[in-house]
N, C-alpha and C positions, 0 to 999 in steps of 0.2 A: 663435373664430368663436362670434360672436354670433348667437343666429338668434332672430327671432320672426318669429310664426304668427300670422295672424287668419282667422278662420274661425268662421262663424255656429254651427257645432254643434263638441262635444268631440272626437267621434270623429274627426272630419275633422282637428283640429289635432292630437291625437296621433297620426294617421296621417301627418302632413307631417312633422311634427316628424322621427319616427322615420325617414321616408323619406331625406329631406333630411340629415340627420345621417350614414347608411349612401351616400349617394351622393355626397357633398362630404368625405367625413374623410379622404382623401387630402390633399385641399387644405387641412385646416385650418389651417397654418401661413401659407397666400397668401390665408385668407380674412378679410375684416376683420369684414363683418357680413353679414348675410343676409334677407331680410324678404320671408316669403311671406304672398299674400291671397291667400283661395280666398273667392268670391263668388259667389252666383247673381243672375246679371244682371235674368233678367225676373220673378224673386220665384216665386209658386207658380202661373202659369202655364203653366208644364214649358218643354220643347225644349231645345236644344241650350244650353246657357245656363249651365252652370258655368264659371268664369273662374278661371285660376290666374296669378296675376303675381307672377313671381319678380324681385327685385332683388338683386343679388349685388353689393359693392364691395369689391376686392381691396388688397392691401396693394400699395403702391409711388405711381407716379406717379398717382395718383388714377383708376383704370381701375373704369369700373360695367359691368356686364352684367346687359341688363333682358329676361326671356322671360317671353312670354306664350300661355297655350294657353287652348282652349274644347271642353268635350266635354259631353256630358249626362250623365255620372257623374262624382261627385268624386272616385273611389277613381282612376280611371282618369286625369282630367283632371290628380294630382297624380302620380302614377305618370310618366306621359309627361313632366311638367314637370322632374320630378328626373333622369330621364335627358337630357334636353336641355341642364339646364343643369351637368351634369357635363360634357358632352362638349366645350360651349361655355367653360365656364371652364379645361379642359384647354388648347385652342385658344389661348385669350387669354394664360395663363402663359406657355405654349411661344413665340406671337409678341413677348411683352415681353422673356423671356430672350433671344432668337435663336436659340433652340435648334430644329434641322429634324431629322427623322428621314428616314433614305435611303428612296428609295420604289425599288422592285424594276422590273426593266423588264419 
């Protein structure tokens, strides 16, 4: 799994890399590449404007997963995007393999 993180500050870059490595470690053999971009939409004006956009390329028949999240705090937006990415990648892998879990009635 190749991880690329683009952020404006070093601590956000380190946080995002560590958080996404942990969140997607169980899918390492299924994930071809992961690109994380953390940007400040409004710049110095403030507000709910930290955006985390995640693009995941999965192995196999050219499958792409894109997650986009916005919050006022960079750490929160990275954490929430990592959780959402892990859940979405798990669903995409299950759908691609045709494997379904049994649901209890």
